[in-house]
C-alpha positions in Angstrom: -17.0 -10.2 -3.4 -14.7 -13.0 -2.4 -14.5 -16.0 -0.1 -11.4 -18.0 0.9 -11.6 -20.0 -2.3 -13.6 -18.1 -4.9 -14.7 -14.8 -6.4 -18.4 -14.0 -6.3 -20.3 -11.6 -8.4 -23.3 -9.6 -7.4 -25.6 -8.8 -10.4 -27.8 -5.7 -9.7 -30.6 -3.9 -11.4 -31.2 -0.5 -9.8 -34.0 2.0 -10.4 -32.4 5.3 -11.4 -35.3 7.3 -9.9 -35.6 5.8 -6.5 -32.1 4.4 -6.3 -33.6 1.1 -5.1 -32.1 -2.2 -6.0 -35.0 -3.9 -7.8 -33.3 -7.1 -8.8 -30.2 -9.0 -7.7 -28.4 -12.3 -8.1 -25.3 -13.6 -6.4 -23.3 -16.0 -8.6 -20.0 -17.6 -9.0 -19.6 -16.2 -12.6 -20.3 -13.2 -14.8 -22.5 -15.2 -17.2 -25.5 -13.4 -18.7 -27.9 -16.0 -17.3 -27.3 -14.6 -13.8 -27.7 -11.1 -14.9 -30.9 -12.0 -16.6 -32.2 -13.5 -13.4 -31.6 -10.1 -11.7 -33.4 -8.4 -14.5 -36.4 -10.7 -14.3 -36.7 -10.1 -10.6 -36.6 -6.3 -11.2 -39.2 -6.6 -14.0 -41.6 -8.5 -11.7 -41.5 -5.7 -9.2 -42.6 -3.0 -11.6 -45.5 -1.0 -10.3 -46.5 0.5 -13.7 -45.8 -2.4 -16.2 -47.6 -0.6 -19.1 -45.3 2.4 -19.0 -42.2 2.6 -21.2 -39.0 1.5 -19.5 -35.5 2.7 -20.3 -32.7 0.3 -19.3 -29.3 1.8 -19.0 -26.0 -0.1 -18.5 -22.4 -0.1 -19.3 -21.1 -2.3 -22.1 -20.3 -5.3 -20.1 -20.4 -8.6 -22.0 -23.5 -9.8 -20.1 -25.5 -6.6 -20.9 -24.5 -6.9 -24.6 -25.3 -10.6 -24.8 -28.2 -11.8 -27.1 -29.8 -13.4 -24.0 -29.9 -10.2 -22.1 -30.9 -8.0 -25.0 -33.7 -10.4 -26.0 -35.0 -10.3 -22.4 -35.1 -6.5 -22.5 -36.8 -6.6 -26.0 -39.4 -9.1 -24.8 -40.5 -6.6 -22.2 -40.4 -3.7 -24.7 -37.6 -2.0 -22.8 -35.7 0.8 -24.5 -32.0 0.1 -24.4 -29.3 2.6 -23.5 -25.6 1.9 -23.0 -22.6 4.0 -22.1 -20.5 5.2 -25.0 -16.9 4.9 -23.8 -17.0 3.1 -20.5 -16.7 6.3 -18.4 -18.0 5.8 -14.9 -19.8 9.2 -15.2 -22.0 7.7 -17.8 -23.4 5.2 -15.3 -23.3 7.3 -12.1 -26.3 5.6 -10.4 -24.8 2.1 -10.7 -21.3 3.4 -9.6 -22.9 5.1 -6.5 -24.8 2.0 -5.5 -21.7 -0.1 -5.9 -19.8 2.4 -3.7 -22.4 2.3 -1.0 -22.4 -1.5 -0.9 -18.6 -1.5 -0.5 -18.3 1.3 1.9 -21.4 0.8 4.1 -22.2 -2.9 3.8 -18.5 -4.1 3.4 -19.2 -6.0 0.2 -15.5 -5.6 -0.7 -14.4 -7.7 2.3 -13.9 -11.4 2.3 -16.9 -13.6 3.3 -16.8 -17.1 4.8 -18.8 -18.8 2.1 -21.2 -18.2 -0.8 -24.1 -18.8 1.5 
């Protein structure tokens, strides 16, 4: 996402079963802190907090960061990551990103961060 003067980043956590976006955070950077905020939002929405949870992501720096990994571990999440960066390994995330771009125009320029 972009504005006239900056690039914006939408951090998403999507439920693979329902395809719902469970957590999100719009930020001006790709820092793990913003991605953790999206994860925390998603974790708060869990209906069955006592069931095991598998978290799958690509190997982006924010997902591999100690901050993010520690947050997952503190909630006893199992961790899965793509092997070689293939978009087929993370099809749910790629599909959600495509829908946001194609149907909600998230790849177009916005007036401001707000």
